N, C-alpha and C positions, 0 to 999 in steps of 0.2 A: 254244845254238848260235851260233857266230860267223859274221857276214856279211862278215868282212874280205876273204876271197877274192873274193866277188861284187863288193864295193865296188871292189876293185882292178881287176877286169875292166872295170867301168864307167869308172873313171878312166883306164884305159889307152886307152879309146876317144876320149878328149879329144885332138883333133889339135893344136889351137893352145893354148898355155898363157897365153891372154890374158884369162881369167876371174878375177875377184876375188870372194872370198867374205868379206864382213864379218860377223862372228858375235859373239854374246855368250852366254856360258854353254853353249857347244857344244863345248868342247875335246875331250871324249871321242870325239865323232863326227869332228871335223875334223882330228885329229892326222895321220891318214893322207893327207888331201887335200893337205897342204903340198908333196908331191912332184909334184903335178899342176896345181895352181892356186895363185894367190896367196891366202893366208888372213890376214886381219887381225882382230885381237881388238878389239872395241869396248869402251870403258870407260864407266862411269857409266850402265849400264843395269841394271835390277833383274830383268827377266824375259828369258828367252831369245829371241833373234831372229837371223835370217839375211837378209842382203841379197846378191843376186847381181848383179854388175856386169860390164860389159865396156867398157873405156875409161871414158868419163864417164857412160855410160848405166846406170841401175838397171833391170834387167829385172823384178824383183819383190822384195818383202819378205815373208819367212815369219816370222810372229810365233809363235814356238815353235821346236822343233827337229824337222825331218822324220824321224820314226822309224816303225817298224812299216810299215803300209800306205802311209804318206806318203813313205817313203824312196825307193821305186822311181820314182815320177814326178819327184821332185826330181833324182835321178841322171840320168834320161832327159833332163831339161831342160838339165842341164849339158852333156851330150854334144851335144844338138841345137844349143844356143847356140854352142858351140865350133866345131862343124862347119857351122854355118849351114844347117841342114836343118829342115824341119817335115814332119809326117805328117798334114797336113790335105788334104782334097780341094779342088778348084778352087772350088766353091761356098762352102765354109767360109772359104777364103782371101779370096775376094771380099767376103763379108760382114764378116769380121774386120777388114779394112782400113778399113771405114767407121765402126767403133766409136770413140767418143771418151769418155774419162772414167775414173772410178775404179771398179774392180771389187774388191769384197771377197768372198773365198770363206771360208766357215767350215767347218772340218773337225775330225775327231778321228782320232788315230792308228789306232784299231781299226775305223773306218768302212770298209765294203767298196765303197761307191759313190763315196766321196770321191776316190780316186785317179784315176778316170776323168774326173771334172770337173776336177781339178787338172791332169792331163795335157793336157787340151784348153785350159784357160785359160793355162797356161804358154806354149803355142804362140801363142795370140792376142797375148799381151804381147810375144812374141818378134818377130812380124811387124809389129806396130803399136806404135810408140813413143808414140802418143797414148793408150795404155791404161796406167793405173797399177794394177798388180795387187798386192793385199795378201792373203795367206793367213793366217788366224787359227786356231790350235789352240785350240778352246774349252775344253780342259781346263787350259790355261795362262792364257788371257785371258778370265776370267769377266766382267770389266766390259764388254768389247765384246760378248760373248755376250748379256749381259742388255740392253745398250743397244739391240741390233738384234733382240731377242726371238727368238733362235735356239733353237728347240725341237727341231729335227732337222737333221741334216747329210746331205749337203752343202747349204748355203744360200748364195746369191749376193745381195749387195746392190750394186746398180748406181747410181752417182752419188748415193749417200746416200738415194735415194727408192724405188727399184723393188726389190721382193723377188722373186727367181726361185729356185724349187727347183732344186737342182743336178742332180737325176736326169733332167732332160729331155734329149732329143737335142741335140747341139751346134748344129745349124742353128736349132733352135727357140730356144735360149738367145740366139744372135746376133740373131735376128729380134725377140725381146722387147727386147733392148738398143737396137736401131735404132728400134723403135717408141717407146720411151721418149725417145730423142734427138729424134725428130720432135715429140713432145708438148712437150718443153722449148722448142723453137723457136717454138711457137705463142703 
């Protein structure tokens, strides 16, 4: 089954054409995107990756190619970034604006809970440029999976120290991140 029609519908929802996708080894997916966003092919990379940028800001880096269950939150993020909208409630926005640091999210394309966590974290990085979001497809990036002892997904690593299961509610994830930041300041 081809998802070309659905992908085109998502891409048609991008109002401004000011997003840049820098990609490596994703030509099959991103050939259609060229009519809607700027697509640049990165050289000298061995594994697939995707960077989503607007102007000089990198919103996130996806290590792998967002396919299967990961495709929909990826497409949603492009639409939200281009239209400058988020679907977080006031409490989530308030907490998300306080977070600072590196957020690594580990996923697999067939994980059913991963898209929910990805959808949420894409928005956190969208509203807070002090968050560096990296999403890792553990089927492609085994070294990182092993380095961070990822036994199940979704899994979040915050500032290289704090492990957070991605299945928690969004406000709980944000509170854990903020508590970790307070601990770093002591």
